[in-house]
N, C-alpha and C positions, 0 to 999 in steps of 0.2 A: 241169476238163478234164485228162485224163491223156495224157501222151505215153508211148510204149513204152520207158521208161527202166529198167524193172525187170530183175531177174536171173532172171525166170521162164524155166525150161527148157521151150521149146515142144515138144520131143520128149516130155518127161515129161508135159506137159499133154495132149498127144494120147493118150498111153498111158493116162493116168488117165481120160480121157473114154471110152475104149474099155472099160477094165476096170470102171469104176464105173457107167457109164451105158449101156454097149452102143452107143456112138456112134462110128463110124469116120469120122474127119475127112478129107474130100477137100480142103477149103480151111478155113483158120483165119485170119481177117483181123482185125487190131487195129482198134478203133473208138475214136477220141479223144474219148470222152464220159464224163461223171461225174467225181467228184473223190475218192471214197472207195474206188474199185475200178478195176481194169483190165477193159476190156470187149472181147470178141471175138465176131464172127459166125462160127458154125460151120456149114459146109455139108457134109452127109454124102455118102457115095458114092451114096445113093439120092436125093440132091438135096433132102433135107429141111433146113430151116434152124432153128438155135437161137441163143440169145444166152447167152454164157458170161461170168460175172462172177468175177473173182479178187480177193479181199480180202486186204489186208496185216494188218489188225488187227481181226479179227471179234470182236464182243461179243455173247454169247448168241445167235449167229446161227442155230444149229440149231433152237432152240425157236421163234424168231420166224418162221423160214421154214417150219417145220412148221405154224404157225398160218396162214400165207398159203396153203399148199397145201390145208389143210382148208377154208379159206374158199371156195375154188373147187370142190374135189372133193366135199365133204360138206355145205357150207352153201349151195351154189347161187349163189355170187357170181361170175357168169361174167366180170365185168369185171376180176377179179384175175388179173394175169399172175404165175402161181405158179411156185415152184421145183420141179423134178422130184426125185423120190426116187432115191437111188442103189440099186444092187442089194442093199444091206444095210439099206435103209429109212431112211437118213439123208437130210438135205436139203442137205447140202454134203459135200464130200470134201476131205481135207487133202492139200496138195501142199507138203511141207516147211513153211515158215513161213506159207504162204498157205492160204486156204480158197477152194474152187471151187464155184460153184453154176450150174445150168443151167436155162434158161427157154425156152419157146416164143418164136420170133422173131415180133414183131408188125410187119408192114410198114405203116408209117403215118407221121404227122407229129406233131411236138411243138410246142406253142405256149406263149407266155406269155399273160397275161390278155388282151392286146389281140388275140390271134389267135382268140379265141372269139367267136362271135355271141352275142346275148342268149339265144337258145334253147339253145345249147350250154352257156352259163354256167349256166343253170338245170339242165341235165343233170348238170353237174359237182356242183352243190349236192345234187341228188337222190342221186347215187352216194355222196357224202360222208355223207349222212344214213343211207343203207342200210348203209354200213360201220359207222357209229357204233352203230346199233341192233343190230348183230350181237354186241354184248358178251355177250349171254346165250346165244350159240350153244353147245349142249352138246358139240359135237365139238372145241372149241378146247382146246389144252393150257394149262397154267398159264403166263401171260405176265408179264413185268415190269410192275410197277405204279408209276405216277408218285409220286415222293417229293419232288419239287421240290428236287432236289440240283443244285448248280452244280458238276458233276463236272470241268469244265474250268478251274476257278479257278487251280490251280497252274500249269497250262499257260499261261494268260493272263499270269500274273505273270512267268513265265519269258520270255515274249515282250517284256514291258515292260522287264525287266532287261537283255535283249539290246540295247536301244536305248542303254544306257549304255556299251557297248563302243565304243572309239574306233578300233579297227583299221580300215584301209581295206577297203571292199567292192568286189567286182568289177564288178557291174552297176549301171546307172543306176536300175533299178527298186528294187534293194535299198537304194541311198542315199536315194531318194525315200521309200521305205516307212519307213526308220528316222527320217527327218526328220518325216514325218507322225505317226508313233506317238509320237515325243518331244514334239511340239507338243500332241498330244491326250492325253497320259498322265494328267494330273490329271482330265480329263473322263471318261476311261475308268475310273479308279479310283472316281470319284464314282458313275458308273453301276453299277459292281460293287456298291458299298454299297447303292444303291437296289434292285438286284436281290435282294440278300441279305435286305433288309427285306421285300420282296414275298414271297419264298420262305418266310420265317418266318411271315408272316401266313397264307399258303396252307396251311401244314402244320397250322394250328390251326382250319381251316375245312373243313366237309364240302361237297363238290361232287358233282354228278352225274358218273357215270363212263361212258365210251364206249370202244369199240374204236378206237383211233386209229392212223393210219398213221405219224405222226411226222415226215414230210417231204412233206406233201401239197400241195406247190406245183403251180401249173398245169403246169409243165414235166414233171411226172411222170404226166400224162395223155397217152396216145397215141390219136390218131384214125385208125382204119383206113380203107381205101378205101371201105368201105360206110357210113362215118359213125359207127360205134360207138366208144365211148370205153373205154379200158383203162387200169388203174392199174398202174404199175411201181414198183420200188425199195421193198421191204418190210422192209429190214433194221432199221428202228427201230420196228416195230409194238409197241404196249404199251397197257395199260389206263390211261386218263388222262381228265381233263376234256376235253370236245369242243373247248374253246378252243385246245388244243394244235394241232389241225389248222386250225381256223377262222381263226386269226390270219394264215394265208397268203393269205386271200382279202379282207383288208381293203384298200379302195381305192375308186375311183370307183363301182364297181358292187357294193359290199358289200351294200347294202340289197336289191338285186335278188337277189343270191345268198342272203341270209338269208331272204327271203320264200319262195324255192323250198325251202330247207333245212327251214324250220319246217313248211311244208305237207306234208312227208313224215311228220310225227309226228301221232299222234292227240291227244297233249297236248304243247304246245310245251315244250321244255326250258328251264330257267332258265340264262341265260348271264350271266357276270360281267365287267364292263369291266376290273376289276383283274387278272383272269387274262389278258386280252388284253395288258395292259401287261406282266405278267410274261413272257409268251412272246415279246413283241416285243423286250424287252431281252435275254432269253435268247439269241434268235437273232442279235442284233447282236453281243453279246460273244463268243458261240461262233464267229461268223464272223471276228471280229478275232483270236481265239486261233488258229484254224485257218489262216487266210491269212497272218497274221503269222509263224506258225511255219514255214510253207513257205518264206517269203522269208528270214527271219533265222536259223532254226535247222536247216533241212533242207538236205541236199545235193541239191536239186532241179534239174531240167533248166532251162535258160534260158527256153525257150518256156513251161514251166509257171510259172516265176516271173513272167514278163510277164503271163500270164493271171491269176494270183493277185493281182498288183498292181492290175489293173483291178477285180477283185472286191473287194479290200480298200477301195478308194476309195468303193465304194457303201455302206460301213458307217461311214465317218468323214467329217466329224465326226458324232458321235451327235446325231440330230435329236430332242431331247427333246419339242419342241413337237408333232411328228407323233405320237410314241408316246403322249403323254399327252393328245392331243386328245379333245374331247368327242364326236367324230363316232361312235365305236363305241357308246358308251352311248346316244346319242340314237337311233341306228339300231335298237338293241335295244328301246328303249322304243316306237318307232313300230311295229315289226313284232310284238313279243311283248307289249308293254304292261307290262314289268317290267325290272329291271336294276339 
């Protein structure tokens, strides 16, 4: 969750939207959603609405957003909420240190797993399979490919080092976060070593490849007033094993999801429990690095830190029993007959 604590020049942002996208803003309203970008709802003088995302640290954003645009406009994936091109054919525009992207505004609801009926859950699985099978779409640009790199390792170690600082902290959530991270430090380091071992094995194994979203959690599906589902937040799209996305659907209804997912294929894909384990640990440690950094290393707003503290507690202590449970492997065997 972002609060509007940036130094974004709103007048300059309005001018950029006009110059680069031809959009004259009548109203530009901040939306406290998302954690990697600032979001705004733009209403034009013609009363059209768009969603504007402003990123602080974009990574390969243009090629990823070009792929999302082509998925909708050239590959026929209507459920993709795609970024619009600028007047120069780019898929984001620079505003000083920031990157700005513009999307159609989808008026709908966002839910976690419990917010979907069984039939909607099957629709989520079907859309996921449709996306994954688009890996061979000829219109797509060259996208990043999964290398099983733990790119946040140094970041995580900096957070753990910050727990050794004895200077007084201002807020209660900062003190509690430092206490929790200190208590769990050895467990986190052990988990990091486990993740590195899984990554090393993955690099020497050949897996099926898919076009993955990279953050395909249920909260990135929007259901509009007509009941149609749309997928948002395409900044991490990459070529990777399908488990990169599927790990987000593990839970009570995973088998129901998996049955609908596999039924969308002529030949069921082979899925690997050890990849689910890798991506589970990856997401846990990335979350600890990200949220821990916001609390202990960043000059974040108090409201942001309180929100981040709530999120951090969902990652700690690391639940190894849940990550390494046999449930995923057993579900794969029951549905696909291999694993």
